[in-house]
One Martini backbone bead per residue (centre of mass of N, CA, C, O) as a GRO file, in nm:
protein
  112
    1MET     BB    1  -0.198  -3.703  -2.554
    2VAL     BB    2   0.096  -3.632  -2.391
    3GLU     BB    3   0.194  -3.642  -2.048
    4ASN     BB    4   0.494  -3.728  -2.100
    5GLY     BB    5   0.798  -3.572  -2.194
    6ALA     BB    6   1.008  -3.813  -2.213
    7ASN     BB    7   0.899  -3.927  -2.508
    8LEU     BB    8   0.988  -3.663  -2.643
    9GLN     BB    9   1.120  -3.622  -2.982
   10LEU     BB   10   1.325  -3.484  -3.195
   11SER     BB   11   1.433  -3.478  -3.496
   12THR     BB   12   1.772  -3.490  -3.638
   13THR     BB   13   1.644  -3.479  -3.919
   14ALA     BB   14   1.597  -3.327  -4.204
   15PRO     BB   15   1.392  -3.241  -4.426
   16THR     BB   16   1.384  -3.310  -4.786
   17SER     BB   17   1.084  -3.186  -4.807
   18ALA     BB   18   0.794  -3.026  -4.801
   19ALA     BB   19   0.625  -3.269  -4.732
   20ASN     BB   20   0.797  -3.366  -4.491
   21ALA     BB   21   0.759  -3.103  -4.328
   22GLY     BB   22   0.453  -3.108  -4.307
   23THR     BB   23   0.433  -3.375  -4.165
   24TYR     BB   24   0.604  -3.299  -3.920
   25LEU     BB   25   0.429  -3.049  -3.827
   26ASN     BB   26   0.154  -3.235  -3.804
   27GLY     BB   27   0.289  -3.435  -3.604
   28SER     BB   28   0.537  -3.423  -3.400
   29PHE     BB   29   0.530  -3.119  -3.346
   30ALA     BB   30   0.232  -3.106  -3.243
   31THR     BB   31   0.272  -3.293  -3.005
   32ILE     BB   32   0.486  -3.130  -2.859
   33GLU     BB   33   0.324  -2.866  -2.841
   34GLY     BB   34   0.094  -2.985  -2.670
   35ALA     BB   35   0.263  -3.077  -2.431
   36VAL     BB   36   0.371  -2.801  -2.355
   37ALA     BB   37   0.095  -2.663  -2.311
   38THR     BB   38   0.006  -2.850  -2.087
   39ALA     BB   39   0.238  -2.793  -1.894
   40LEU     BB   40   0.182  -2.488  -1.871
   41HIS     BB   41  -0.102  -2.510  -1.758
   42LYS     BB   42  -0.021  -2.668  -1.505
   43PHE     BB   43   0.170  -2.462  -1.393
   44GLY     BB   44  -0.028  -2.227  -1.370
   45ALA     BB   45  -0.231  -2.368  -1.179
   46THR     BB   46  -0.024  -2.423  -0.953
   47MET     BB   47   0.063  -2.136  -0.907
   48GLN     BB   48  -0.219  -2.026  -0.828
   49TYR     BB   49  -0.256  -2.211  -0.585
   50VAL     BB   50  -0.009  -2.110  -0.425
   51GLU     BB   51  -0.098  -1.811  -0.414
   52ASN     BB   52  -0.361  -1.866  -0.262
   53GLN     BB   53  -0.228  -1.994  -0.010
   54ILE     BB   54  -0.064  -1.756   0.073
   55SER     BB   55  -0.291  -1.564   0.109
   56TYR     BB   56  -0.452  -1.720   0.316
   57ASN     BB   57  -0.228  -1.746   0.535
   58THR     BB   58  -0.186  -1.447   0.576
   59LYS     BB   59  -0.477  -1.380   0.662
   60LYS     BB   60  -0.477  -1.579   0.904
   61ALA     BB   61  -0.237  -1.455   1.060
   62ASP     BB   62  -0.359  -1.174   1.092
   63ALA     BB   63  -0.616  -1.268   1.246
   64LEU     BB   64  -0.466  -1.393   1.484
   65ASN     BB   65  -0.309  -1.140   1.571
   66TYR     BB   66  -0.560  -0.971   1.628
   67GLY     BB   67  -0.698  -1.163   1.833
   68PHE     BB   68  -0.465  -1.158   2.036
   69GLY     BB   69  -0.465  -0.853   2.089
   70ALA     BB   70  -0.756  -0.843   2.197
   71LEU     BB   71  -0.703  -1.026   2.441
   72VAL     BB   72  -0.494  -0.858   2.578
   73ASP     BB   73  -0.660  -0.601   2.603
   74ALA     BB   74  -0.884  -0.729   2.773
   75ASP     BB   75  -0.701  -0.817   3.009
   76LEU     BB   76  -0.595  -0.535   3.077
   77ALA     BB   77  -0.871  -0.411   3.147
   78LYS     BB   78  -0.948  -0.609   3.371
   79GLU     BB   79  -0.697  -0.560   3.555
   80SER     BB   80  -0.743  -0.259   3.585
   81ALA     BB   81  -1.018  -0.281   3.730
   82ASN     BB   82  -0.917  -0.458   3.964
   83LEU     BB   83  -0.708  -0.256   4.072
   84GLN     BB   84  -0.903  -0.027   4.132
   85ALA     BB   85  -1.082  -0.176   4.329
   86LEU     BB   86  -0.856  -0.241   4.534
   87GLN     BB   87  -0.781   0.048   4.599
   88THR     BB   88  -1.054   0.132   4.706
   89ARG     BB   89  -1.063  -0.074   4.936
   90GLN     BB   90  -0.817   0.034   5.081
   91GLN     BB   91  -0.912   0.320   5.132
   92LEU     BB   92  -1.167   0.238   5.292
   93GLY     BB   93  -1.013   0.082   5.516
   94VAL     BB   94  -0.863   0.340   5.618
   95GLN     BB   95  -1.124   0.536   5.659
   96SER     BB   96  -1.326   0.389   5.849
   97PRO     BB   97  -1.196   0.434   6.131
   98SER     BB   98  -1.201   0.739   6.115
   99VAL     BB   99  -1.508   0.764   6.094
  100ALA     BB  100  -1.575   0.605   6.354
  101ASN     BB  101  -1.420   0.799   6.545
  102GLN     BB  102  -1.573   1.060   6.476
  103GLY     BB  103  -1.847   0.969   6.587
  104SER     BB  104  -1.763   0.941   6.880
  105GLN     BB  105  -1.647   1.228   6.911
  106THR     BB  106  -1.916   1.368   6.864
  107LEU     BB  107  -2.065   1.249   7.105
  108LEU     BB  108  -1.871   1.348   7.323
  109SER     BB  109  -1.901   1.656   7.255
  110LEU     BB  110  -2.201   1.676   7.351
  111PHE     BB  111  -2.122   1.608   7.666
  112ARG     BB  112  -1.937   1.877   7.728
   0.00000   0.00000   0.00000
């Protein structure tokens, strides 16, 4: 089987008899036909490989985007919880002196 199609050439002269035509079809033409079939098989296999790589890379990019989105969502949830805790601390910080003053005012009112 010929691997490189550059060496394959069809004859430019027509066969002069049926026997010559049969010999040509069984010889040169069969060789060229086999080389074309081999090239088509290689092209099909390469095309399938490229399609598989495109599919793999698309799925990989989708997975990376999904993972990145999950990380962003997790960070936002964490920061939201931290903000809520900080706001609660601030409210308690403002309310604590008021509660402490009320306690002393209650004691003083007992003595009046």
